[in-house]
GUZATI-407760 format. One record per residue (C-alpha): y, x, z; residue in three letters. Coordinates in steps of 0.1 Angstrom, whole numbers, plus 2048, in hexadecimal, padded with zeros to 3 digits. Example, Ala and Ser with C-alpha at 12.3 -4.5 7.8 and 13.67 -1.06 7.14 Angstrom:
BEGIN
7D387B84EALA
7F5889847SER
This chain:
BEGIN
79A92690CMET
7839108F8ALA
77A9198D4LYS
7899038B9GLN
7748F989BLYS
78890287CLYS
76F8F6863SER
7718D186BGLU
7938CB85BGLY
7888D9839PHE
7698C3838HIS
77D8A4842SER
7988AB828ALA
77E8B180DALA
76D88F815GLY
78F87D814LEU
79988D7F3ILE
7778847E4ARG
77B8607F1TYR
79E85B7E3PHE
79586B7C1ASP
7788527BDALA
78D8357CAGLU
7A983C7B1GLU
794838792LYS
78581679CTHR
7A18067AFSER
7B97EB7A3LEU
7D97FC796ARG
7F97E879BILE
8187F7789PRO
8377FD79FPRO
84D7E7789TRP
8357C9790PHE
8397CE7B6VAL
85F7CF7B2LEU
8607B079CVAL
84A79D7B5MET
8607A77D2CYS
87F79B7C0ILE
86E77B7B5ALA
8647747D9THR
8877797E6ILE
8957627CBVAL
87C7477D2ILE
8817487F8VAL
8A67487F4THR
8A572A7DCALA
88F7167F3ILE
8A571D811SER
8C47117FDILE
8B36F27EFILE
8A26E880FSER
8B46F682EPRO
8A26F4850LEU
8AF6D8866PRO
8C46E4883SER
């Protein structure tokens, strides 16, 4: 059987953890309530437009 390299996973995970820690401090933070409000607003706008101006059939 071939030998498996066990040390690769730890080094990869350490690099990802370091990357996401650095990214978290400098990235744009959007609060969850803002995403929810924008989704609801989009639904309301699309529904209102479809009621006001239906597609010709």
